[in-house]
Residue, then its C-alpha position, 0 to 999 in steps of 0.5 A: m371941742t366948741f363950747l356948744e358943743v360941750t354945754s350939748f356933751l355936758f347936758d346930754g349927762f345933765k338929763i341922766s341926773l334930772l333922770i334919777f332926780a325925777v324917778t327918785l323924787l316920784c316914787g320915793a317920796p310916796l313911798g317913804l311914808p308907808i316906811a312912816f308908818c309901819s315906824m310910828s305901828r302899835f305892833k311893837p315888832l313891825r315898829a322895829v325892823s321898820r325903824i332898823i331897816v331906815w337906820i341901817v340905809r341913813g346910816i351907810p354912805l349912799m355910794l354904798q349902798i350903789f355899789i351893795i345893789y349893783y355889785v352883789p346880786s353877779l357876784v354872791f348870786e352870778w346873777e347878771i340882771w345889771k347886764n343883761l340889761d345893760l345888753a338889751f338895751t345895746t343899740g348896734r355897737e353903742l353898749s347901753f348904761a340902762g341897767r347901771v341906771f337902773a341900779v342907782m334908781i333903786a338906791f336912791i328910791l330905797n335911801y331917800a323914802c328912808y328919810f323921806s320916812e324920818i321927815y313925815r314921822g317928824g311932822i306926824e309926831s309933831i301935832s298934839k293931841g289936842q288935834y284930835e281930839a277936837g275933830y273927835v269932838l267934831g263926830l270925824n273917825k279916826s281916818q277923817v280927821f287925819r284927812k281933813i285936820v291933821l295932813k294938812q298941818v304936816i304938810q306946811r312943815i315938812v316943807p320945808p327938810m322935804s325941800n331941804e332934802i330934794i335939793t340934796l337929790i339932784k347935788d346926790t347923782a353925782l354918785a351915780n358915777c361912780i358905777m360908771v353911769g352917763e351922768i353930767i359929773y362923767k361927762a366932764n370928767i370924759l372931757a378930761a381924761e380925752d380931750a385934757l379939757i378940765w374947767p368944763l367939769f367946773f362948769s357942769g355945776a352951772f347946771y346943778l346951780l341953775f336948777v336948784g336956785l329953780l327947785t329954790i323959788v318953787l319950793g319957796k313959793i309953795e310953801k308960801k301957799l301954805s303958810y297959810f296952815r301954820s298954826 
């Protein structure tokens, strides 16, 4: 295979990586906020359950979580949901891996939502009580104080740790190949096995490097813009 053919083949896999990245970020980031509120709840049972779930999800390797979500429904409950999705999206002789992609995305969303929730919780709890009291003095209610005073400061404080998690997320998409999802590392392994080409495996790192570089620039600009709220 020529260099352009290999690049095109790897880029097809990288599009799957980007899909997992985008869906995880769009779903996991918002989901982390209610989890954070549950972890800070004054209702002790809810707070305890939320923190235990976060502890379990953060404590178990993401690869193992992918295995659990993909294999447990069929092995334990005899529910072939992922296989049925594969068949539903199959066209002609080409077998789809849609079910595996959905399983991976669910695992990623749950995992990163828990990580994001801890970042949110840390950001919210870092705001001093004086900020709230100042808002109450101005005649604002609790919701208005959070929206107009606290939230902007929280966003500024969580951008750096969120940036690290977002950059880690794009690299973690490589774990999807553990259940044979056709992301970029899986594609590179195919070239190594079928065409005895090892260099594409290392070349795939260039895709991650370029995308991480772009993310770093974008996130850096966001952080710089939000520096207005630095206290």
